[in-house]
N, C-alpha and C positions, 0 to 999 in steps of 0.2 A: 845772137850771142855766140862767140867763138869758143869751142871746147878748149880746155886746158891741156896743152900738149906735154906738160911736165909732170903729170901725175903717175902713180905707180902702175906698172903693167898688170899686176895681179887683179886690180879692180876693173880692168878692161878699158881704161882710158889713158894709157901711157903713150909715150912718144912712139913714132913709127919704128925707129931703130930698136927700141926696147921690145916692142911687139914682134918685130921680125926676129930678134935674138931669141925671144921666148918660143916663137914658132919653130925656129931651127933646133933649139934644144929639145923641144917636145918631139919633133920629127926624128931626131937622132935617137932619143930614148925609145920611141915607137919602133924604129927599125931594129934596134938592139933586141927589144922584146919579141919582135916578129922572127928574128933569126933564132932566138932561143926556142920559141914555139915550134918553128919548122924543124929544128934539130931534134926536139923531143918527139914530135910526131913521126919523123922518119925513123927514129930509134924504135918507137912503138910498133910501127909497121914491120921493120926488120925483125924484131923479136917474134911477132906473130907469124911471120913467114918462116923463121927458123924452126919454130915449134911444128908448123905444118910440114916443113921439109923432113924433119925428124920422124914424124908420124908416117909420112909417105914412104920413107926409106925403111922404117921398121916394118910397116905393113908389107912392103915388097919382099923383105927378107923372110917374113913369116909365110908368105905365099910360096916362096921358093922352097922353104923348109917343108911346106905341105906337099909340094911336088916330090921332094926328095924322100919323104915318108911314103908317098903313094907308090913309088917304084918298088920298095920291098913288099908293099901290100900285094902287088901282083904275084910276087913269089909265094906269099903266104896263102894266096888264093888256092894254090895247089894242095894245101893242107886243110882238111875239113875242120870247120868250126872256129878256126883262129882268124879267119879273114874279117869277121865282123868287127873285132876290136881294132885291128889295123886300119880298116876302112873308116871307122868312126874317128880315130885319132888323126888320120890324114885329112879328113873332111873338116874337122874342127880347126886345124891349122890353116887350111885354105880359106875357110869362112872368116876366121879371125884376121888373117892377113889381108883379105880383100876388104873387110870392113874398115880396118885401120888405114889402108891405102886410100879408100874412097873418102874417109873422114879427113885425112891429111890433104887430099886434093881439094876438098870443099873449103878448107880453111885458108888456102892461098888467096892472097888479096893484092893484086898488082893494080894500084889505083893512085890517084893524086891525093895528097893530104887535104881532106875536106875542111877541117877546122882552119887551117892556115889560109885557104882560099877565101873562106867567108870572112875571116879576120882582115885580110887585105882589102876586100871590098868595103868593109866598114871603115877602115882607116883611110881609104881614098875619099869616102864621103865626108869623114871628119875633117880631113885636110882641106878639102874643097870648101866646106862650110867655114872653117877657120880662116882660110885665105880670103874668102868673100867678106867675112865680118871684119877682118883687119884692114881691108881696102877702104871700107866706109869711113 
C-alpha cells in the first residue's frame, strides 16, 4: 500500500515539499532562537566581567591608597605612640584592597558560552534526526 502524499504535514505524512518547507521554517526559527540565546549569554558574560573589572580596579585603588597612607605612617613612626594607629589604618587599606583585587581577579571568566554550544549540539542532532525521518 502506497502512503498518501497529500496529507497534512503536521501529522508527519505530508508531501515532501510540505515537509521540506516545515523543516526550513523550523530551522529558521531555531537559528533565530540560537542567535537570541547567544546574545543573552554574551551579555551575561560581559556583565559578570564588568563587575569583576570594577572590583579589580577598586581593589587596586584601595591598595594604592594603603601605600599612600603608609608613607605618612613612616613619618608618624618618629612620634611615640601614634604610629600604631597609623599602621593599623594603612594595613587595613592594604588588606582590603588586596582582598578586593584578588576577588575581582577570580571573577574574570574568559570562556566560550557553554549553554549555546550544548544547544547547538542538540540542534544538530535534532536536524539530523528530522532530515533522516523526512527522507524515509
